[in-house]
C-alpha positions as CSV (number, residue, x, y, z in Angstrom):
1,M,5.0,26.2,7.7
2,A,7.9,23.8,8.1
3,Q,5.7,21.0,9.3
4,S,3.4,21.2,6.2
5,A,6.4,21.3,3.9
6,G,7.6,18.0,5.5
7,V,4.2,16.4,4.8
8,H,4.4,17.3,1.1
9,S,7.9,15.8,0.7
10,K,6.9,12.3,1.8
11,L,6.1,9.7,-0.8
12,I,4.8,6.1,-0.7
13,V,6.4,4.1,-3.4
14,G,5.6,0.5,-4.4
15,D,8.1,-1.9,-5.9
16,N,8.0,-5.1,-8.0
17,S,8.4,-7.5,-5.1
18,G,5.3,-6.5,-3.0
19,C,6.8,-4.0,-0.7
20,I,6.0,-0.3,-0.1
21,H,8.5,2.3,0.9
22,L,8.1,5.6,2.7
23,V,10.5,8.1,1.0
24,D,11.4,11.6,2.1
25,A,12.0,13.2,-1.3
26,S,13.5,16.4,0.1
27,R,16.3,14.4,1.9
28,K,16.4,11.5,-0.6
29,V,16.1,9.0,2.2
30,V,14.0,5.8,2.5
31,M,12.4,6.2,6.0
32,N,10.5,2.9,6.2
33,K,9.9,-0.3,4.3
34,K,6.9,-2.6,4.7
35,E,6.5,-6.1,3.2
36,L,2.8,-6.7,2.7
37,P,1.5,-10.2,3.4
38,Q,0.1,-12.0,0.3
39,F,1.9,-9.5,-2.1
40,E,5.3,-11.3,-2.1
41,G,6.7,-11.3,-5.7
42,R,3.8,-9.1,-7.0
43,R,4.2,-5.7,-8.5
44,I,2.3,-2.9,-6.7
45,N,-0.2,-1.5,-9.2
46,N,-1.8,1.3,-7.3
47,I,-1.6,3.3,-4.1
48,S,-4.3,5.7,-3.0
49,T,-3.8,8.0,0.0
50,A,-5.7,10.3,2.2
51,T,-4.1,12.6,4.9
52,L,-5.9,14.1,7.8
53,E,-5.1,16.0,11.0
54,W,-4.8,13.7,14.0
55,V,-3.7,14.4,17.6
56,D,-1.1,17.1,17.0
57,S,0.2,15.4,13.9
58,K,-1.0,14.2,10.5
59,L,-2.1,10.7,9.7
60,T,-1.9,9.3,6.2
61,L,-3.9,6.2,5.2
62,A,-3.1,4.3,2.1
63,A,-4.9,1.6,0.2
64,V,-2.5,-0.7,-1.8
65,V,-3.3,-3.0,-4.7
66,A,-0.9,-5.5,-6.3
67,R,-1.0,-7.1,-9.7
68,G,-3.0,-10.4,-9.9
69,S,-4.3,-10.2,-6.3
70,P,-7.8,-9.8,-5.0
71,I,-6.5,-8.4,-1.7
72,V,-6.5,-4.7,-0.8
73,H,-4.2,-3.7,2.1
74,I,-4.9,-0.7,4.2
75,V,-1.8,0.8,5.9
76,A,-1.2,4.1,7.7
77,F,1.6,6.2,9.2
78,K,1.9,9.1,11.5
79,H,4.1,11.9,10.1
80,N,5.9,12.3,13.3
81,E,6.8,8.6,13.6
82,N,7.4,7.7,9.9
83,K,6.5,4.0,10.4
84,F,3.9,2.0,8.5
85,H,1.2,0.2,10.4
86,H,-0.9,-2.5,8.7
87,F,-4.6,-2.1,9.6
88,Y,-6.7,-4.3,7.3
89,S,-6.6,-6.7,4.4
90,V,-9.8,-6.8,2.4
91,N,-10.5,-9.6,-0.2
92,V,-12.7,-7.9,-2.8
93,C,-13.3,-11.1,-4.7
94,P,-14.2,-13.7,-1.9
95,D,-15.7,-16.1,-4.4
96,L,-12.4,-16.8,-6.2
97,E,-10.7,-20.1,-5.5
98,N,-7.1,-20.1,-4.2
99,P,-6.8,-16.2,-3.7
100,E,-3.1,-16.5,-2.6
101,S,-2.0,-18.0,-5.9
102,L,-4.6,-17.4,-8.7
103,E,-2.0,-18.4,-11.3
104,T,-2.5,-22.0,-10.4
105,N,-6.3,-21.9,-11.1
106,E,-7.1,-23.4,-14.5
107,G,-8.9,-20.9,-16.8
108,Q,-8.6,-18.0,-14.3
109,T,-9.4,-14.6,-15.6
110,Y,-8.3,-11.3,-14.0
111,T,-11.2,-9.1,-15.0
112,C,-12.8,-9.0,-11.6
113,L,-9.5,-8.1,-9.7
114,P,-8.9,-4.6,-8.6
115,A,-6.5,-2.4,-10.6
116,E,-7.1,0.9,-8.8
117,V,-8.3,1.9,-5.3
């Protein structure tokens, strides 16, 4: 029972500078911080997670979306290690010019960019 209680006290939190943090809410401690490539200076809009049993532990996968970016990052952490691992970066709008800095494109709209995962 203590192991499952530890799983429910862990949170993944995004900040305004493109980083995600693994927080243990029961101990009020930041356990890990991960700067995501291509999200520097962008607010994290949405984080969607899924947790599953994996080799005597639990594995949590998270999809992360930032404001004004066509990239979705997939990260994971094992609950007994508490360290983020970056797995994939998916460009959901490959036809956009200059995906790293859309602000520089003239007449750029953000209607096709992901807001949720």
